[in-house]
LUMFI-377924 format. One record per residue (C-alpha): residue in three letters; chain; x, y, z. Coordinates in nm, 3 decimals. Layout:
N
<rec><resn>ALA</resn><chain>A</chain><u>X</u><v>Y</v><w>Z</w></rec>
...
end
This chain:
70
<rec><resn>MET</resn><chain>A</chain><u>-0.006</u><v>0.016</v><w>-0.002</w></rec>
<rec><resn>ARG</resn><chain>A</chain><u>0.119</u><v>0.340</v><w>-0.083</w></rec>
<rec><resn>SER</resn><chain>A</chain><u>0.050</u><v>0.633</v><w>0.169</w></rec>
<rec><resn>GLU</resn><chain>A</chain><u>-0.015</u><v>0.881</v><w>-0.129</w></rec>
<rec><resn>ILE</resn><chain>A</chain><u>-0.168</u><v>0.903</v><w>-0.469</w></rec>
<rec><resn>ILE</resn><chain>A</chain><u>-0.104</u><v>1.183</v><w>-0.719</w></rec>
<rec><resn>PHE</resn><chain>A</chain><u>-0.352</u><v>1.298</v><w>-0.971</w></rec>
<rec><resn>GLU</resn><chain>A</chain><u>-0.243</u><v>1.509</v><w>-1.261</w></rec>
<rec><resn>VAL</resn><chain>A</chain><u>-0.499</u><v>1.789</v><w>-1.311</w></rec>
<rec><resn>ASN</resn><chain>A</chain><u>-0.564</u><v>1.968</v><w>-1.631</w></rec>
<rec><resn>GLU</resn><chain>A</chain><u>-0.798</u><v>2.235</v><w>-1.772</w></rec>
<rec><resn>ALA</resn><chain>A</chain><u>-1.045</u><v>2.077</v><w>-2.034</w></rec>
<rec><resn>GLU</resn><chain>A</chain><u>-1.057</u><v>2.286</v><w>-2.358</w></rec>
<rec><resn>GLU</resn><chain>A</chain><u>-1.437</u><v>2.271</v><w>-2.335</w></rec>
<rec><resn>GLY</resn><chain>A</chain><u>-1.438</u><v>2.396</v><w>-1.969</w></rec>
<rec><resn>GLY</resn><chain>A</chain><u>-1.387</u><v>2.226</v><w>-1.645</w></rec>
<rec><resn>TYR</resn><chain>A</chain><u>-1.098</u><v>1.997</v><w>-1.533</w></rec>
<rec><resn>PHE</resn><chain>A</chain><u>-0.995</u><v>1.641</v><w>-1.584</w></rec>
<rec><resn>ALA</resn><chain>A</chain><u>-0.774</u><v>1.438</v><w>-1.355</w></rec>
<rec><resn>THR</resn><chain>A</chain><u>-0.566</u><v>1.116</v><w>-1.395</w></rec>
<rec><resn>ALA</resn><chain>A</chain><u>-0.406</u><v>0.920</v><w>-1.117</w></rec>
<rec><resn>LEU</resn><chain>A</chain><u>-0.018</u><v>0.866</v><w>-1.185</w></rec>
<rec><resn>GLY</resn><chain>A</chain><u>0.037</u><v>0.492</v><w>-1.157</w></rec>
<rec><resn>TYR</resn><chain>A</chain><u>-0.337</u><v>0.373</v><w>-1.131</w></rec>
<rec><resn>GLY</resn><chain>A</chain><u>-0.613</u><v>0.329</v><w>-1.380</w></rec>
<rec><resn>ILE</resn><chain>A</chain><u>-0.808</u><v>0.630</v><w>-1.226</w></rec>
<rec><resn>SER</resn><chain>A</chain><u>-0.944</u><v>0.919</v><w>-1.428</w></rec>
<rec><resn>THR</resn><chain>A</chain><u>-1.229</u><v>1.168</v><w>-1.360</w></rec>
<rec><resn>GLU</resn><chain>A</chain><u>-1.354</u><v>1.514</v><w>-1.440</w></rec>
<rec><resn>GLY</resn><chain>A</chain><u>-1.556</u><v>1.789</v><w>-1.280</w></rec>
<rec><resn>GLU</resn><chain>A</chain><u>-1.691</u><v>2.112</v><w>-1.376</w></rec>
<rec><resn>THR</resn><chain>A</chain><u>-1.554</u><v>2.321</v><w>-1.104</w></rec>
<rec><resn>LEU</resn><chain>A</chain><u>-1.246</u><v>2.252</v><w>-0.883</w></rec>
<rec><resn>GLU</resn><chain>A</chain><u>-1.486</u><v>2.167</v><w>-0.605</w></rec>
<rec><resn>ASP</resn><chain>A</chain><u>-1.650</u><v>1.924</v><w>-0.816</w></rec>
<rec><resn>LEU</resn><chain>A</chain><u>-1.329</u><v>1.760</v><w>-0.929</w></rec>
<rec><resn>ARG</resn><chain>A</chain><u>-1.216</u><v>1.730</v><w>-0.579</w></rec>
<rec><resn>ARG</resn><chain>A</chain><u>-1.530</u><v>1.545</v><w>-0.481</w></rec>
<rec><resn>MET</resn><chain>A</chain><u>-1.515</u><v>1.318</v><w>-0.814</w></rec>
<rec><resn>ILE</resn><chain>A</chain><u>-1.145</u><v>1.242</v><w>-0.720</w></rec>
<rec><resn>ARG</resn><chain>A</chain><u>-1.238</u><v>1.131</v><w>-0.372</w></rec>
<rec><resn>ASP</resn><chain>A</chain><u>-1.511</u><v>0.914</v><w>-0.493</w></rec>
<rec><resn>ALA</resn><chain>A</chain><u>-1.317</u><v>0.772</v><w>-0.756</w></rec>
<rec><resn>VAL</resn><chain>A</chain><u>-1.043</u><v>0.665</v><w>-0.507</w></rec>
<rec><resn>ASP</resn><chain>A</chain><u>-1.284</u><v>0.516</v><w>-0.273</w></rec>
<rec><resn>CYS</resn><chain>A</chain><u>-1.432</u><v>0.305</v><w>-0.572</w></rec>
<rec><resn>TYR</resn><chain>A</chain><u>-1.086</u><v>0.186</v><w>-0.708</w></rec>
<rec><resn>PHE</resn><chain>A</chain><u>-0.982</u><v>0.091</v><w>-0.352</w></rec>
<rec><resn>ASP</resn><chain>A</chain><u>-1.288</u><v>-0.113</v><w>-0.238</w></rec>
<rec><resn>ASP</resn><chain>A</chain><u>-1.103</u><v>-0.176</v><w>0.090</w></rec>
<rec><resn>ALA</resn><chain>A</chain><u>-1.038</u><v>0.157</v><w>0.279</w></rec>
<rec><resn>ALA</resn><chain>A</chain><u>-0.743</u><v>-0.002</v><w>0.474</w></rec>
<rec><resn>HIS</resn><chain>A</chain><u>-0.551</u><v>-0.033</v><w>0.145</w></rec>
<rec><resn>ALA</resn><chain>A</chain><u>-0.640</u><v>0.321</v><w>-0.012</w></rec>
<rec><resn>PRO</resn><chain>A</chain><u>-0.369</u><v>0.589</v><w>0.006</w></rec>
<rec><resn>LYS</resn><chain>A</chain><u>-0.411</u><v>0.812</v><w>0.297</w></rec>
<rec><resn>ILE</resn><chain>A</chain><u>-0.301</u><v>1.121</v><w>0.088</w></rec>
<rec><resn>ILE</resn><chain>A</chain><u>-0.443</u><v>1.240</v><w>-0.220</w></rec>
<rec><resn>ARG</resn><chain>A</chain><u>-0.211</u><v>1.505</v><w>-0.399</w></rec>
<rec><resn>LEU</resn><chain>A</chain><u>-0.320</u><v>1.722</v><w>-0.701</w></rec>
<rec><resn>HIS</resn><chain>A</chain><u>-0.058</u><v>1.821</v><w>-0.931</w></rec>
<rec><resn>PHE</resn><chain>A</chain><u>-0.191</u><v>2.105</v><w>-1.156</w></rec>
<rec><resn>VAL</resn><chain>A</chain><u>-0.061</u><v>2.130</v><w>-1.515</w></rec>
<rec><resn>ARG</resn><chain>A</chain><u>-0.111</u><v>2.433</v><w>-1.713</w></rec>
<rec><resn>ASP</resn><chain>A</chain><u>0.022</u><v>2.502</v><w>-2.070</w></rec>
<rec><resn>GLU</resn><chain>A</chain><u>0.074</u><v>2.845</v><w>-2.155</w></rec>
<rec><resn>VAL</resn><chain>A</chain><u>0.146</u><v>2.967</v><w>-2.505</w></rec>
<rec><resn>MET</resn><chain>A</chain><u>0.300</u><v>3.297</v><w>-2.580</w></rec>
<rec><resn>ALA</resn><chain>A</chain><u>0.327</u><v>3.449</v><w>-2.940</w></rec>
<rec><resn>ARG</resn><chain>A</chain><u>0.572</u><v>3.705</v><w>-3.047</w></rec>
end
């Protein structure tokens, strides 16, 4: 059991956010950051059906691409 799970969070082009767990087959999305946080917790709970084996810390890593034109 790992004590931490990390989600990479990106802004969706159509609005909202999507997140993917690094090293696990967990992905989810939400319209707002509050929605996304709730969906991530729910997805982790579903993936780890036994709470004793679930990571105790969920870390969100926000990825933001920025393009500048000259």
